[in-house]
Residue, then its C-alpha position, 0 to 999 in steps of 0.5 A: x500500500x502506498x501511504x498518502x494523506x488519506x491513508x494517514x488519516x485512516x491510520x490515525x482513526x484506527x490508532x485512536x480506536x485501538x488505544x481507546x479500546x473501542x468506539x466510545x473512547x475514540x468518538x470523544x477524542x476525535x469528535x466523530x460519530x460511531x458511523x463515521x468511525x466505522x466507515x473509516x475503519x472499513x475503508x482502511x481494512x479494504x485498503x489493507x486487505x485484512x480485518x483489523x478488529x471484531x466489533x459488534x454485540x460482543x464488543x471491540x477486539x483487535x484481531x491478530x493482524x490488527x494487533x500487528x498493524x497497531x504496533x506498526x502504526x505506533x512506530x510510524x507515528x513516532x517516526x513522523x513526530x521525530x521527523x517533525x521535531x528534528x526538522x523544526x529544530x533545524x529552524x531553531x524552533x521546537x514543535x510537536x508533543x511532549x508527554x511527561x509521566x509522573x506518579x501521583x501526589x508529587x505537587x507538594x514536593x518542594x524538591x521536585x524539579x518538574x515545575x521549574x523545568x517546565x518554566x525553563x522550557x516554556x521560555x524557549x521559542x516553541x509550539x510544543x503541546x505538553x501533556x502530563x500523565x499520572x500513573x503508578x511506576x509500573x504503568x509508567x514503565x509500560x508507557x515508556x516502552x510503548x511510546x505513550x510517554x516520552x519521559x517520566x520522573x518517579x520512584x521506580x522500585x523495579x527497573x525494566x530492560x529497555x528503560x534507562x534510569x537517572x537518579x535526580x534526588x532522594x525523597x523520604x517517607x515516614x510511617x504515619x498514623x491518623x487521629x483516633x488511632x491508638x498510637x496517635x495519643x501515645x505519640x502526643x503524650x511522649x509515651x513509648x510506641x509498642x510493636x507496630x506490627x500488631x496494627x493494621x498496615x496499608x501498603x502500596x501495591x507497587x512497593x509492597x515488598x519494600x513497605x512490608x520489609x520496612x515495618x516487619x509485617x508479612x501481609x498488609x491489611x489493605x493495599x492501594x495503588x496511589x498515595x491519595x488512597x493511602x492517605x484516606x486509610x491513614x486518616x481514618x485512624x484505623x491504619x498505619x502506613x508510609x507516606x512521603x514526608x512532604x505529602x503528609x506535612x499538610x495533615x501533620x500541621x493540621x494535627x490529623x496525622x503523626x509520624x510513628x518513630x521517625x527515628x526508626x521508620x524512615x524510608x529513602x527513595x530515589x526519584x529518577x528520570x526514566x527514558x526509553x533507551x537512546x531516546x535522548x539521542x534520537x528525539x531533539x525535543x526530549x533532549x532539550x526538556x531533559x537538559x532543562x530538567x537537569x538544570x532545574x534539579x541542580x538549582x533546587 
């Protein structure tokens, strides 16, 4: 198939359908009716000579060939975007899209270089559309590998092949209890804290082994996917759990949380810049933002 502008438009529709998991999500993103989406998809299937997906009452599902075309389409659009940014850089102007991955609840971290890096970047001559994508560390790793995210800044308990990690700074998490918890009044009165393993503990699913090892428990009473959910459980007064010190500070100041034995239960975590392997060598836009990020981190 000779690719022309019509084919690229059809491929973008298919790509959006595949990424959205069906017509409903793609309709919202593209502003097209389901019938129009169906016509575009059928036209692409005719041009390619293959069935890309199954759709009907049973739902939307890519065929085996559709999965392969979807992967090829992602590589095509990434290459087109790199071509666009590289040629624009030759004119001294930054253009394109930049997607930055973050973990949740980092806005309270005064050490985070993200805001300062964006400030530096926006002072450059650019027409770049910036997206911030919030996900857990494992989700960010997957997004980096499949091209949905250009770079990510987060704690990465598990490193994966194909992603490069560069430590920026260290974040400290403490063990907290909420008002109403049996430990809360003991801490306030300066009394000795008994064995904490007897109390219900909430762990982060993406850092389960590390959280459990730090407190000496084998099984958590609750688990969460993000820090906001963890804070809710701690604030209930029924659970203890680890939170970054900067994130818990607002509730500590309001006397709704207290740190449990900060001299003992203190967990340092490396905040890292993560990039797909060789990304900074092939994508000018990513190279420039990473330079601004490193400069902002050094100045923090």
